[in-house]
N, CA, C and O atoms as CSV, one atom per row, in Angstrom:
chain,resi,resn,atom,element,x,y,z
A,1,MET,N,N,80.088,67.432,8.838
A,1,MET,CA,C,79.065,67.032,9.766
A,1,MET,C,C,78.358,65.789,9.216
A,1,MET,O,O,78.018,65.741,8.033
A,2,ALA,N,N,78.142,64.814,10.047
A,2,ALA,CA,C,77.502,63.572,9.631
A,2,ALA,C,C,76.010,63.801,9.436
A,2,ALA,O,O,75.361,64.504,10.212
A,3,GLN,N,N,75.488,63.195,8.387
A,3,GLN,CA,C,74.065,63.314,8.128
A,3,GLN,C,C,73.295,62.352,9.007
A,3,GLN,O,O,73.692,61.204,9.205
A,4,VAL,N,N,72.201,62.838,9.523
A,4,VAL,CA,C,71.326,61.986,10.312
A,4,VAL,C,C,70.301,61.390,9.365
A,4,VAL,O,O,69.577,62.105,8.673
A,5,ARG,N,N,70.256,60.083,9.348
A,5,ARG,CA,C,69.316,59.401,8.452
A,5,ARG,C,C,67.931,59.402,9.076
A,5,ARG,O,O,67.733,58.918,10.191
A,6,LYS,N,N,66.991,59.944,8.349
A,6,LYS,CA,C,65.616,59.977,8.835
A,6,LYS,C,C,64.939,58.657,8.503
A,6,LYS,O,O,65.025,58.157,7.381
A,7,HIS,N,N,64.280,58.119,9.482
A,7,HIS,CA,C,63.518,56.886,9.263
A,7,HIS,C,C,62.067,57.252,9.025
A,7,HIS,O,O,61.505,58.104,9.713
A,8,SER,N,N,61.477,56.609,8.058
A,8,SER,CA,C,60.061,56.859,7.813
A,8,SER,C,C,59.269,56.268,8.976
A,8,SER,O,O,59.673,55.257,9.549
A,9,PRO,N,N,58.151,56.889,9.326
A,9,PRO,CA,C,57.359,56.370,10.446
A,9,PRO,C,C,56.869,54.965,10.121
A,9,PRO,O,O,56.455,54.666,9.001
A,10,VAL,N,N,56.930,54.128,11.125
A,10,VAL,CA,C,56.491,52.747,10.940
A,10,VAL,C,C,54.975,52.719,10.974
A,10,VAL,O,O,54.349,53.198,11.920
A,11,ARG,N,N,54.404,52.159,9.943
A,11,ARG,CA,C,52.958,52.026,9.862
A,11,ARG,C,C,52.510,50.880,10.742
A,11,ARG,O,O,53.072,49.787,10.677
A,12,ARG,N,N,51.526,51.114,11.547
A,12,ARG,CA,C,51.002,50.041,12.396
A,12,ARG,C,C,50.076,49.186,11.539
A,12,ARG,O,O,49.116,49.680,10.948
A,13,ARG,N,N,50.377,47.930,11.489
A,13,ARG,CA,C,49.596,47.004,10.677
A,13,ARG,C,C,48.440,46.433,11.488
A,13,ARG,O,O,48.549,46.266,12.703
A,14,PRO,N,N,47.340,46.137,10.819
A,14,PRO,CA,C,46.225,45.494,11.524
A,14,PRO,C,C,46.675,44.132,12.051
A,14,PRO,O,O,47.465,43.435,11.415
A,15,GLU,N,N,46.160,43.772,13.213
A,15,GLU,CA,C,46.564,42.506,13.822
A,15,GLU,C,C,45.679,41.343,13.416
A,15,GLU,O,O,46.097,40.188,13.506
A,16,THR,N,N,44.463,41.628,12.970
A,16,THR,CA,C,43.537,40.560,12.593
A,16,THR,C,C,42.930,40.868,11.227
A,16,THR,O,O,42.915,42.023,10.802
A,17,PRO,N,N,42.429,39.838,10.535
A,17,PRO,CA,C,41.742,40.083,9.261
A,17,PRO,C,C,40.552,41.033,9.418
A,17,PRO,O,O,40.264,41.816,8.512
A,18,ARG,N,N,39.867,40.972,10.550
A,18,ARG,CA,C,38.726,41.865,10.775
A,18,ARG,C,C,39.187,43.315,10.821
A,18,ARG,O,O,38.537,44.187,10.243
A,19,GLN,N,N,40.302,43.588,11.502
A,19,GLN,CA,C,40.846,44.943,11.534
A,19,GLN,C,C,41.305,45.371,10.138
A,19,GLN,O,O,41.107,46.517,9.734
A,20,ALA,N,N,41.913,44.445,9.416
A,20,ALA,CA,C,42.398,44.752,8.065
A,20,ALA,C,C,41.232,45.108,7.142
A,20,ALA,O,O,41.357,45.993,6.296
A,21,ALA,N,N,40.112,44.426,7.304
A,21,ALA,CA,C,38.947,44.699,6.457
A,21,ALA,C,C,38.425,46.113,6.676
A,21,ALA,O,O,37.841,46.705,5.768
A,22,GLY,N,N,38.629,46.658,7.869
A,22,GLY,CA,C,38.175,48.001,8.166
A,22,GLY,C,C,39.102,49.090,7.658
A,22,GLY,O,O,38.731,50.264,7.630
A,23,CYS,N,N,40.300,48.709,7.258
A,23,CYS,CA,C,41.264,49.688,6.749
A,23,CYS,C,C,40.957,50.002,5.290
A,23,CYS,O,O,40.558,49.128,4.520
A,24,CYS,N,N,41.148,51.245,4.933
A,24,CYS,CA,C,40.951,51.628,3.533
A,24,CYS,C,C,42.307,51.609,2.841
A,24,CYS,O,O,43.175,52.422,3.160
A,25,GLN,N,N,42.493,50.719,1.924
A,25,GLN,CA,C,43.744,50.576,1.205
A,25,GLN,C,C,43.466,50.579,-0.294
A,25,GLN,O,O,42.384,50.175,-0.719
A,26,PRO,N,N,44.424,51.029,-1.102
A,26,PRO,CA,C,44.232,50.985,-2.558
A,26,PRO,C,C,43.969,49.570,-3.080
A,26,PRO,O,O,43.280,49.394,-4.084
A,27,VAL,N,N,44.514,48.574,-2.400
A,27,VAL,CA,C,44.335,47.204,-2.866
A,27,VAL,C,C,42.856,46.825,-2.895
A,27,VAL,O,O,42.436,46.017,-3.724
A,28,ASP,N,N,42.067,47.407,-1.996
A,28,ASP,CA,C,40.631,47.114,-1.958
A,28,ASP,C,C,39.948,47.502,-3.270
A,28,ASP,O,O,39.120,46.759,-3.798
A,29,ASP,N,N,40.302,48.659,-3.776
A,29,ASP,CA,C,39.681,49.144,-5.004
A,29,ASP,C,C,40.243,48.467,-6.248
A,29,ASP,O,O,39.556,48.352,-7.263
A,30,LEU,N,N,41.498,48.019,-6.166
A,30,LEU,CA,C,42.161,47.457,-7.344
A,30,LEU,C,C,41.864,45.974,-7.548
A,30,LEU,O,O,42.026,45.462,-8.656
A,31,LEU,N,N,41.438,45.286,-6.516
A,31,LEU,CA,C,41.063,43.880,-6.657
A,31,LEU,C,C,39.632,43.817,-7.186
A,31,LEU,O,O,38.684,43.577,-6.438
A,32,ASP,N,N,39.502,44.038,-8.481
A,32,ASP,CA,C,38.211,44.146,-9.145
A,32,ASP,C,C,37.651,42.763,-9.481
A,32,ASP,O,O,38.216,42.060,-10.319
A,33,PRO,N,N,36.552,42.363,-8.842
A,33,PRO,CA,C,35.980,41.041,-9.117
A,33,PRO,C,C,35.627,40.833,-10.590
A,33,PRO,O,O,35.765,39.721,-11.100
A,34,ALA,N,N,35.177,41.873,-11.275
A,34,ALA,CA,C,34.804,41.725,-12.692
A,34,ALA,C,C,36.030,41.366,-13.534
A,34,ALA,O,O,35.936,40.565,-14.464
A,35,LEU,N,N,37.164,41.953,-13.208
A,35,LEU,CA,C,38.400,41.638,-13.924
A,35,LEU,C,C,38.773,40.173,-13.721
A,35,LEU,O,O,39.069,39.461,-14.681
A,36,PHE,N,N,38.757,39.731,-12.477
A,36,PHE,CA,C,39.150,38.354,-12.196
A,36,PHE,C,C,38.116,37.354,-12.701
A,36,PHE,O,O,38.466,36.233,-13.070
A,37,LYS,N,N,36.853,37.747,-12.720
A,37,LYS,CA,C,35.829,36.869,-13.295
A,37,LYS,C,C,36.081,36.707,-14.796
A,37,LYS,O,O,35.974,35.606,-15.336
A,38,ALA,N,N,36.413,37.808,-15.459
A,38,ALA,CA,C,36.688,37.742,-16.899
A,38,ALA,C,C,37.905,36.874,-17.185
A,38,ALA,O,O,37.936,36.144,-18.176
A,39,LEU,N,N,38.900,36.953,-16.322
A,39,LEU,CA,C,40.121,36.168,-16.526
A,39,LEU,C,C,40.031,34.763,-15.921
A,39,LEU,O,O,40.965,33.969,-16.039
A,40,GLY,N,N,38.912,34.466,-15.279
A,40,GLY,CA,C,38.745,33.166,-14.638
A,40,GLY,C,C,38.344,32.043,-15.580
A,40,GLY,O,O,38.284,30.884,-15.171
A,41,ASP,N,N,38.073,32.365,-16.812
A,41,ASP,CA,C,37.681,31.355,-17.787
A,41,ASP,C,C,38.854,31.083,-18.723
A,41,ASP,O,O,39.364,32.012,-19.351
A,42,PRO,N,N,39.291,29.832,-18.828
A,42,PRO,CA,C,40.451,29.514,-19.669
A,42,PRO,C,C,40.270,29.897,-21.138
A,42,PRO,O,O,41.236,30.285,-21.794
A,43,THR,N,N,39.057,29.795,-21.658
A,43,THR,CA,C,38.824,30.170,-23.056
A,43,THR,C,C,39.029,31.667,-23.238
A,43,THR,O,O,39.658,32.096,-24.205
A,44,ARG,N,N,38.499,32.465,-22.309
A,44,ARG,CA,C,38.687,33.920,-22.412
A,44,ARG,C,C,40.166,34.293,-22.320
A,44,ARG,O,O,40.627,35.188,-23.028
A,45,VAL,N,N,40.896,33.620,-21.464
A,45,VAL,CA,C,42.329,33.899,-21.341
A,45,VAL,C,C,43.037,33.585,-22.655
A,45,VAL,O,O,43.890,34.354,-23.099
A,46,ARG,N,N,42.688,32.457,-23.281
A,46,ARG,CA,C,43.300,32.096,-24.570
A,46,ARG,C,C,42.954,33.116,-25.650
A,46,ARG,O,O,43.809,33.493,-26.451
A,47,LEU,N,N,41.702,33.562,-25.670
A,47,LEU,CA,C,41.280,34.547,-26.671
A,47,LEU,C,C,42.007,35.872,-26.464
A,47,LEU,O,O,42.466,36.490,-27.425
A,48,LEU,N,N,42.110,36.307,-25.209
A,48,LEU,CA,C,42.823,37.547,-24.907
A,48,LEU,C,C,44.286,37.427,-25.314
A,48,LEU,O,O,44.844,38.354,-25.900
A,49,ALA,N,N,44.904,36.306,-25.011
A,49,ALA,CA,C,46.309,36.097,-25.382
A,49,ALA,C,C,46.476,36.106,-26.899
A,49,ALA,O,O,47.453,36.649,-27.414
A,50,CYS,N,N,45.536,35.512,-27.605
A,50,CYS,CA,C,45.591,35.472,-29.069
A,50,CYS,C,C,45.583,36.886,-29.650
A,50,CYS,O,O,46.386,37.209,-30.525
A,51,ILE,N,N,44.673,37.726,-29.158
A,51,ILE,CA,C,44.593,39.100,-29.663
A,51,ILE,C,C,45.834,39.889,-29.254
A,51,ILE,O,O,46.381,40.653,-30.049
A,52,ALA,N,N,46.271,39.700,-28.018
A,52,ALA,CA,C,47.451,40.435,-27.524
A,52,ALA,C,C,48.682,40.097,-28.359
A,52,ALA,O,O,49.446,40.989,-28.727
A,53,LYS,N,N,48.879,38.817,-28.660
A,53,LYS,CA,C,50.050,38.401,-29.455
A,53,LYS,C,C,49.957,38.884,-30.888
A,53,LYS,O,O,50.975,39.126,-31.537
A,54,CYS,N,N,48.729,39.025,-31.385
A,54,CYS,CA,C,48.540,39.489,-32.759
A,54,CYS,C,C,48.971,40.943,-32.896
A,54,CYS,O,O,49.501,41.345,-33.932
A,55,GLY,N,N,48.742,41.730,-31.847
A,55,GLY,CA,C,49.199,43.111,-31.845
A,55,GLY,C,C,48.317,44.089,-32.609
A,55,GLY,O,O,48.725,45.221,-32.867
A,56,ARG,N,N,47.131,43.667,-32.966
A,56,ARG,CA,C,46.205,44.553,-33.679
A,56,ARG,C,C,44.783,44.127,-33.338
A,56,ARG,O,O,44.567,43.078,-32.729
A,57,ALA,N,N,43.816,44.948,-33.735
A,57,ALA,CA,C,42.416,44.587,-33.544
A,57,ALA,C,C,42.070,43.418,-34.458
A,57,ALA,O,O,42.454,43.398,-35.628
A,58,CYS,N,N,41.356,42.465,-33.927
A,58,CYS,CA,C,40.997,41.266,-34.690
A,58,CYS,C,C,39.479,41.104,-34.708
A,58,CYS,O,O,38.790,41.419,-33.738
A,59,SER,N,N,38.982,40.609,-35.827
A,59,SER,CA,C,37.544,40.351,-35.923
A,59,SER,C,C,37.209,39.096,-35.120
A,59,SER,O,O,38.079,38.286,-34.798
A,60,VAL,N,N,35.924,38.962,-34.808
A,60,VAL,CA,C,35.465,37.804,-34.054
A,60,VAL,C,C,35.829,36.517,-34.802
A,60,VAL,O,O,36.257,35.537,-34.192
A,61,GLY,N,N,35.657,36.530,-36.125
A,61,GLY,CA,C,35.992,35.350,-36.932
A,61,GLY,C,C,37.468,35.003,-36.859
A,61,GLY,O,O,37.829,33.830,-36.767
A,62,GLU,N,N,38.331,36.024,-36.899
A,62,GLU,CA,C,39.768,35.775,-36.791
A,62,GLU,C,C,40.120,35.173,-35.434
A,62,GLU,O,O,40.926,34.247,-35.336
A,63,VAL,N,N,39.502,35.717,-34.397
A,63,VAL,CA,C,39.787,35.221,-33.052
A,63,VAL,C,C,39.263,33.791,-32.899
A,63,VAL,O,O,39.894,32.962,-32.244
A,64,ALA,N,N,38.114,33.506,-33.502
A,64,ALA,CA,C,37.558,32.156,-33.430
A,64,ALA,C,C,38.493,31.143,-34.063
A,64,ALA,O,O,38.494,29.971,-33.688
A,65,GLY,N,N,39.299,31.597,-35.036
A,65,GLY,CA,C,40.278,30.711,-35.659
A,65,GLY,C,C,41.398,30.296,-34.716
A,65,GLY,O,O,42.107,29.328,-34.988
A,66,CYS,N,N,41.566,31.015,-33.612
A,66,CYS,CA,C,42.599,30.699,-32.611
A,66,CYS,C,C,42.299,29.407,-31.872
A,66,CYS,O,O,43.211,28.672,-31.492
A,67,CYS,N,N,41.038,29.138,-31.672
A,67,CYS,CA,C,40.673,27.963,-30.875
A,67,CYS,C,C,39.439,27.313,-31.483
A,67,CYS,O,O,38.767,27.886,-32.341
A,68,SER,N,N,39.171,26.150,-31.033
A,68,SER,CA,C,38.038,25.410,-31.592
A,68,SER,C,C,36.776,25.683,-30.777
A,68,SER,O,O,36.252,24.807,-30.088
A,69,VAL,N,N,36.303,26.936,-30.878
A,69,VAL,CA,C,35.087,27.342,-30.174
A,69,VAL,C,C,34.159,27.985,-31.199
A,69,VAL,O,O,34.606,28.690,-32.104
A,70,ASP,N,N,32.880,27.734,-31.047
A,70,ASP,CA,C,31.872,28.276,-31.949
A,70,ASP,C,C,31.915,29.802,-31.963
A,70,ASP,O,O,32.179,30.436,-30.941
A,71,LEU,N,N,31.652,30.382,-33.129
A,71,LEU,CA,C,31.711,31.823,-33.326
A,71,LEU,C,C,30.847,32.591,-32.314
A,71,LEU,O,O,31.281,33.617,-31.791
A,72,SER,N,N,29.645,32.110,-32.038
A,72,SER,CA,C,28.759,32.817,-31.101
A,72,SER,C,C,29.324,32.778,-29.676
A,72,SER,O,O,29.160,33.728,-28.911
A,73,VAL,N,N,29.979,31.686,-29.333
A,73,VAL,CA,C,30.592,31.562,-28.008
A,73,VAL,C,C,31.776,32.515,-27.907
A,73,VAL,O,O,31.954,33.171,-26.881
A,74,VAL,N,N,32.586,32.600,-28.957
A,74,VAL,CA,C,33.714,33.525,-28.984
A,74,VAL,C,C,33.208,34.951,-28.829
A,74,VAL,O,O,33.792,35.741,-28.086
A,75,SER,N,N,32.134,35.284,-29.520
A,75,SER,CA,C,31.562,36.614,-29.444
A,75,SER,C,C,31.147,36.954,-28.012
A,75,SER,O,O,31.417,38.055,-27.533
A,76,ARG,N,N,30.498,36.018,-27.333
A,76,ARG,CA,C,30.084,36.244,-25.939
A,76,ARG,C,C,31.286,36.416,-25.020
A,76,ARG,O,O,31.284,37.272,-24.135
A,77,HIS,N,N,32.322,35.591,-25.236
A,77,HIS,CA,C,33.539,35.700,-24.417
A,77,HIS,C,C,34.213,37.060,-24.634
A,77,HIS,O,O,34.677,37.684,-23.680
A,78,LEU,N,N,34.266,37.512,-25.877
A,78,LEU,CA,C,34.888,38.805,-26.162
A,78,LEU,C,C,34.086,39.948,-25.556
A,78,LEU,O,O,34.658,40.941,-25.106
A,79,GLN,N,N,32.766,39.812,-25.544
A,79,GLN,CA,C,31.929,40.830,-24.894
A,79,GLN,C,C,32.212,40.882,-23.393
A,79,GLN,O,O,32.235,41.963,-22.805
A,80,ALA,N,N,32.426,39.736,-22.777
A,80,ALA,CA,C,32.754,39.693,-21.343
A,80,ALA,C,C,34.100,40.366,-21.088
A,80,ALA,O,O,34.259,41.086,-20.102
A,81,LEU,N,N,35.066,40.134,-21.971
A,81,LEU,CA,C,36.376,40.787,-21.836
A,81,LEU,C,C,36.250,42.300,-22.015
A,81,LEU,O,O,36.950,43.072,-21.361
A,82,ALA,N,N,35.355,42.709,-22.902
A,82,ALA,CA,C,35.131,44.142,-23.120
A,82,ALA,C,C,34.475,44.779,-21.898
A,82,ALA,O,O,34.850,45.883,-21.503
A,83,ARG,N,N,33.501,44.100,-21.295
A,83,ARG,CA,C,32.839,44.633,-20.087
A,83,ARG,C,C,33.838,44.801,-18.946
A,83,ARG,O,O,33.697,45.704,-18.121
A,84,ALA,N,N,34.839,43.939,-18.899
A,84,ALA,CA,C,35.863,44.019,-17.847
A,84,ALA,C,C,36.927,45.057,-18.184
A,84,ALA,O,O,37.808,45.325,-17.367
A,85,GLY,N,N,36.855,45.645,-19.380
A,85,GLY,CA,C,37.810,46.682,-19.758
A,85,GLY,C,C,39.125,46.171,-20.308
A,85,GLY,O,O,40.086,46.932,-20.423
A,86,LEU,N,N,39.182,44.892,-20.649
A,86,LEU,CA,C,40.424,44.309,-21.161
A,86,LEU,C,C,40.605,44.509,-22.659
A,86,LEU,O,O,41.729,44.627,-23.147
A,87,VAL,N,N,39.498,44.544,-23.380
A,87,VAL,CA,C,39.544,44.775,-24.826
A,87,VAL,C,C,38.549,45.872,-25.180
A,87,VAL,O,O,37.604,46.140,-24.439
A,88,ALA,N,N,38.781,46.496,-26.321
A,88,ALA,CA,C,37.881,47.550,-26.804
A,88,ALA,C,C,37.305,47.119,-28.147
A,88,ALA,O,O,38.056,46.834,-29.079
A,89,PRO,N,N,35.977,47.068,-28.254
A,89,PRO,CA,C,35.370,46.706,-29.531
A,89,PRO,C,C,35.236,47.913,-30.448
A,89,PRO,O,O,35.086,49.047,-29.991
A,90,SER,N,N,35.291,47.648,-31.744
A,90,SER,CA,C,34.996,48.687,-32.735
A,90,SER,C,C,34.232,48.009,-33.863
A,90,SER,O,O,34.552,46.890,-34.263
A,91,ARG,N,N,33.220,48.701,-34.369
A,91,ARG,CA,C,32.345,48.116,-35.387
A,91,ARG,C,C,32.553,48.833,-36.709
A,91,ARG,O,O,32.643,50.059,-36.771
A,92,SER,N,N,32.625,48.034,-37.762
A,92,SER,CA,C,32.684,48.565,-39.114
A,92,SER,C,C,31.691,47.743,-39.929
A,92,SER,O,O,32.000,46.639,-40.377
A,93,GLY,N,N,30.499,48.296,-40.113
A,93,GLY,CA,C,29.437,47.531,-40.772
A,93,GLY,C,C,29.011,46.397,-39.867
A,93,GLY,O,O,28.623,46.616,-38.719
A,94,ARG,N,N,29.084,45.184,-40.387
A,94,ARG,CA,C,28.710,44.005,-39.590
A,94,ARG,C,C,29.891,43.390,-38.865
A,94,ARG,O,O,29.719,42.471,-38.064
A,95,VAL,N,N,31.083,43.884,-39.137
A,95,VAL,CA,C,32.291,43.299,-38.547
A,95,VAL,C,C,32.651,44.022,-37.254
A,95,VAL,O,O,32.794,45.245,-37.231
A,96,VAL,N,N,32.794,43.256,-36.187
A,96,VAL,CA,C,33.240,43.805,-34.907
A,96,VAL,C,C,34.658,43.329,-34.671
A,96,VAL,O,O,34.947,42.134,-34.730
A,97,ARG,N,N,35.533,44.274,-34.404
A,97,ARG,CA,C,36.937,43.955,-34.111
A,97,ARG,C,C,37.208,44.285,-32.647
A,97,ARG,O,O,36.645,45.229,-32.092
A,98,TYR,N,N,38.065,43.503,-32.044
A,98,TYR,CA,C,38.440,43.715,-30.645
A,98,TYR,C,C,39.939,43.937,-30.567
A,98,TYR,O,O,40.725,43.211,-31.176
A,99,ALA,N,N,40.324,44.960,-29.801
A,99,ALA,CA,C,41.735,45.270,-29.593
A,99,ALA,C,C,42.019,45.264,-28.097
A,99,ALA,O,O,41.207,45.737,-27.301
A,100,VAL,N,N,43.160,44.732,-27.725
A,100,VAL,CA,C,43.556,44.743,-26.322
A,100,VAL,C,C,43.830,46.184,-25.908
A,100,VAL,O,O,44.430,46.948,-26.665
A,101,ARG,N,N,43.402,46.545,-24.739
A,101,ARG,CA,C,43.665,47.879,-24.183
A,101,ARG,C,C,44.992,47.793,-23.418
A,101,ARG,O,O,45.025,47.827,-22.188
A,102,TYR,N,N,46.085,47.682,-24.186
A,102,TYR,CA,C,47.408,47.398,-23.623
A,102,TYR,C,C,47.791,48.339,-22.489
A,102,TYR,O,O,48.144,47.885,-21.400
A,103,VAL,N,N,47.726,49.631,-22.731
A,103,VAL,CA,C,48.184,50.623,-21.748
A,103,VAL,C,C,47.349,50.540,-20.475
A,103,VAL,O,O,47.893,50.515,-19.371
A,104,GLU,N,N,46.030,50.496,-20.631
A,104,GLU,CA,C,45.147,50.467,-19.473
A,104,GLU,C,C,45.294,49.173,-18.671
A,104,GLU,O,O,45.325,49.202,-17.440
A,105,VAL,N,N,45.384,48.042,-19.366
A,105,VAL,CA,C,45.506,46.753,-18.682
A,105,VAL,C,C,46.844,46.680,-17.937
A,105,VAL,O,O,46.893,46.262,-16.781
A,106,ALA,N,N,47.918,47.086,-18.603
A,106,ALA,CA,C,49.232,47.058,-17.955
A,106,ALA,C,C,49.249,47.982,-16.740
A,106,ALA,O,O,49.791,47.621,-15.695
A,107,ALA,N,N,48.663,49.164,-16.869
A,107,ALA,CA,C,48.631,50.106,-15.742
A,107,ALA,C,C,47.817,49.536,-14.583
A,107,ALA,O,O,48.187,49.701,-13.420
A,108,GLN,N,N,46.714,48.870,-14.898
A,108,GLN,CA,C,45.870,48.294,-13.860
A,108,GLN,C,C,46.623,47.202,-13.093
A,108,GLN,O,O,46.564,47.150,-11.865
A,109,PHE,N,N,47.329,46.333,-13.819
A,109,PHE,CA,C,48.082,45.268,-13.153
A,109,PHE,C,C,49.284,45.816,-12.388
A,109,PHE,O,O,49.617,45.310,-11.316
A,110,ARG,N,N,49.941,46.850,-12.929
A,110,ARG,CA,C,51.058,47.470,-12.195
A,110,ARG,C,C,50.575,48.091,-10.895
A,110,ARG,O,O,51.211,47.929,-9.853
A,111,ALA,N,N,49.454,48.801,-10.949
A,111,ALA,CA,C,48.909,49.435,-9.747
A,111,ALA,C,C,48.520,48.379,-8.717
A,111,ALA,O,O,48.762,48.559,-7.523
A,112,LEU,N,N,47.922,47.283,-9.170
A,112,LEU,CA,C,47.551,46.202,-8.256
A,112,LEU,C,C,48.799,45.577,-7.636
A,112,LEU,O,O,48.835,45.326,-6.432
A,113,ALA,N,N,49.816,45.327,-8.449
A,113,ALA,CA,C,51.064,44.747,-7.933
A,113,ALA,C,C,51.702,45.672,-6.904
A,113,ALA,O,O,52.181,45.208,-5.870
A,114,ASP,N,N,51.713,46.972,-7.175
A,114,ASP,CA,C,52.286,47.932,-6.234
A,114,ASP,C,C,51.493,47.964,-4.928
A,114,ASP,O,O,52.080,48.032,-3.848
A,115,ALA,N,N,50.165,47.916,-5.021
A,115,ALA,CA,C,49.330,47.935,-3.819
A,115,ALA,C,C,49.548,46.675,-2.984
A,115,ALA,O,O,49.578,46.744,-1.756
A,116,ILE,N,N,49.700,45.534,-3.638
A,116,ILE,CA,C,49.966,44.292,-2.917
A,116,ILE,C,C,51.352,44.357,-2.285
A,116,ILE,O,O,51.534,43.925,-1.147
A,117,ASP,N,N,52.329,44.894,-3.012
A,117,ASP,CA,C,53.670,45.109,-2.465
A,117,ASP,C,C,53.616,45.949,-1.198
A,117,ASP,O,O,54.291,45.643,-0.216
A,118,ASP,N,N,52.812,47.009,-1.220
A,118,ASP,CA,C,52.703,47.894,-0.064
A,118,ASP,C,C,52.095,47.193,1.145
A,118,ASP,O,O,52.332,47.609,2.279
A,119,CYS,N,N,51.324,46.147,0.925
A,119,CYS,CA,C,50.712,45.398,2.029
A,119,CYS,C,C,51.660,44.352,2.612
A,119,CYS,O,O,51.415,43.833,3.700
A,120,ALA,N,N,52.738,44.040,1.897
A,120,ALA,CA,C,53.645,42.981,2.333
A,120,ALA,C,C,54.293,43.346,3.657
A,120,ALA,O,O,54.605,44.513,3.896
A,121,PRO,N,N,54.499,42.359,4.517
A,121,PRO,CA,C,55.157,42.644,5.799
A,121,PRO,C,C,56.605,43.042,5.578
A,121,PRO,O,O,57.220,42.690,4.570
A,122,ALA,N,N,57.135,43.781,6.539
A,122,ALA,CA,C,58.531,44.222,6.461
A,122,ALA,C,C,59.450,43.009,6.508
A,122,ALA,O,O,59.185,42.032,7.208
A,123,VAL,N,N,60.531,43.094,5.750
A,123,VAL,CA,C,61.536,42.041,5.740
A,123,VAL,C,C,62.608,42.447,6.738
A,123,VAL,O,O,62.973,43.621,6.796
A,124,ALA,N,N,63.117,41.515,7.517
A,124,ALA,CA,C,64.122,41.824,8.526
A,124,ALA,C,C,65.278,42.601,7.908
A,124,ALA,O,O,65.841,42.192,6.892
A,125,GLY,N,N,65.624,43.714,8.522
A,125,GLY,CA,C,66.739,44.527,8.057
A,125,GLY,C,C,66.395,45.445,6.902
A,125,GLY,O,O,67.285,46.066,6.322
A,126,CYS,N,N,65.140,45.541,6.564
A,126,CYS,CA,C,64.730,46.361,5.423
A,126,CYS,C,C,64.006,47.597,5.940
A,126,CYS,O,O,62.933,47.486,6.532
A,127,ALA,N,N,64.580,48.761,5.721
A,127,ALA,CA,C,64.018,50.001,6.240
A,127,ALA,C,C,62.745,50.425,5.525
A,127,ALA,O,O,61.991,51.247,6.046
A,128,GLU,N,N,62.497,49.884,4.350
A,128,GLU,CA,C,61.367,50.319,3.541
A,128,GLU,C,C,60.129,49.446,3.705
A,128,GLU,O,O,59.186,49.586,2.927
A,129,GLY,N,N,60.099,48.566,4.671
A,129,GLY,CA,C,58.948,47.668,4.785
A,129,GLY,C,C,59.019,46.605,3.704
A,129,GLY,O,O,60.104,46.116,3.389
A,130,GLY,N,N,57.893,46.246,3.137
A,130,GLY,CA,C,57.854,45.198,2.130
A,130,GLY,C,C,58.029,45.696,0.712
A,130,GLY,O,O,57.758,44.956,-0.234
A,131,ARG,N,N,58.477,46.936,0.538
A,131,ARG,CA,C,58.562,47.527,-0.796
A,131,ARG,C,C,59.496,46.751,-1.701
A,131,ARG,O,O,60.545,46.274,-1.268
A,132,ARG,N,N,59.118,46.630,-2.924
A,132,ARG,CA,C,59.860,45.914,-3.940
A,132,ARG,C,C,61.248,46.550,-4.117
A,132,ARG,O,O,61.378,47.773,-4.175
A,133,GLY,N,N,62.260,45.713,-4.200
A,133,GLY,CA,C,63.606,46.179,-4.494
A,133,GLY,C,C,64.312,46.826,-3.314
A,133,GLY,O,O,65.381,47.410,-3.497
A,134,CYS,N,N,63.764,46.747,-2.123
A,134,CYS,CA,C,64.407,47.446,-1.003
A,134,CYS,C,C,65.460,46.587,-0.339
A,134,CYS,O,O,66.293,47.120,0.394
A,135,CYS,N,N,65.465,45.331,-0.549
A,135,CYS,CA,C,66.448,44.461,0.111
A,135,CYS,C,C,67.275,43.705,-0.912
A,135,CYS,O,O,68.152,42.925,-0.541
């Protein structure tokens, strides 16, 4: 007996941006302004990349050695990255070390990418809508 292929119900997409704004989607919660504000500064991005490539927690002084920025400025930038949840500070006496929150950051970006994928319009001939890898 031939199998009948079940088609998933077609989701009705909003027709206007105003209608889309009224829809509750995971992408709304995942597009965190604080995250993008933290990553919107080129110095912070360089500092985050420096710590990420190092692969361990680094002191403010070590991170300041990555770029030609004053120690107090580096400290403020690292605090902004910590508030956004990208790095985790730890204190030992007077030394503050910052470590990238690899698992959490990667999970956050994966979830955002998946939510954006789910919003993508269907591709012609693709039964799964805009889902990644379906065509």
